[in-house]
N, C-alpha and C positions, 0 to 999 in steps of 0.2 A: 397706685390707683385703687386696687382692690381693698387694701387696708383702710384707706380714706373713705371708700364707699360704705364698708361695714361700719365704720365709726359714725358716718352720717346717718346711717339707718338707726343705730342705737340711740344717737342723739335726738332722733325724731320719734322715739318710742317704738321702733320696729325691732322685734327680737327675731333674728335670722339664725337658722341652725340646720344641720344635716341629720337626717333620720333615715336609716336604711339606704344610704346613698343618694337620697333625694333632698333637694333644697327646700326648706320649709320656712314659714314665717308666722309670727303672731303679732297683730297690731290692732289698736282700736280703729273703729270705722273711721275712714277719711284720712288716716295717717299716711297710708301708702298712696302717694300721688301717681299719676300716670307717668310722670317723669322718672320717679324712682323705680317704678315697676319696669320701665324700659331699660334702665341701667342694670337692674338685676338680671333681666333676660339676656341682655347682651354680654354679661360677665358671669353667667351662671357657673360655668365649669371652673373659672378662676376662683370664684367665691367658695365653691365646694372644696377645692384644694386648699385654699387659705384656711378655712375653718377646720379642715381635717388636720392640717399642720399644727394649728393652735392646740387642738385637742391632744395630739401626740406630745407636744411640748409640755402641756399641763400635766399629763400623766407621768412624764419623766421627772417632774419636780418632786413627786411624792414617793419615789422609790427609796425605801429604807436601806441604809448602808448595811453591809454584812456584819454580823456579829460573831463572837467566838463561842457561841452556845451550841454544843453538840446536840443532835437529835434525841439521844437517849439520856439526857441530863436530868438529874433529880433535884439539884440545887444550882442556883445561879450565884456566882461570885462577882464582885466588882471588876475583876480582871477580865471577865468574859464579855463585858459590855464595851 
């Protein structure tokens, strides 16, 4: 339900995000209807959790694998990579 709601908001040009633990949005005037606003209010905590989970998943995608380069290394060889 929450994933579909966030997708619907995006499709309607409503950017929703979490900042300092608060749910925020950006939208052109008239884009956020009373109906969508009520759905956001009634699912606020679930949306925050969903967006936080997405952010964690995104950050995990960019963790570089460990390499064999020692901290005091002066030269890097192909075997270290």
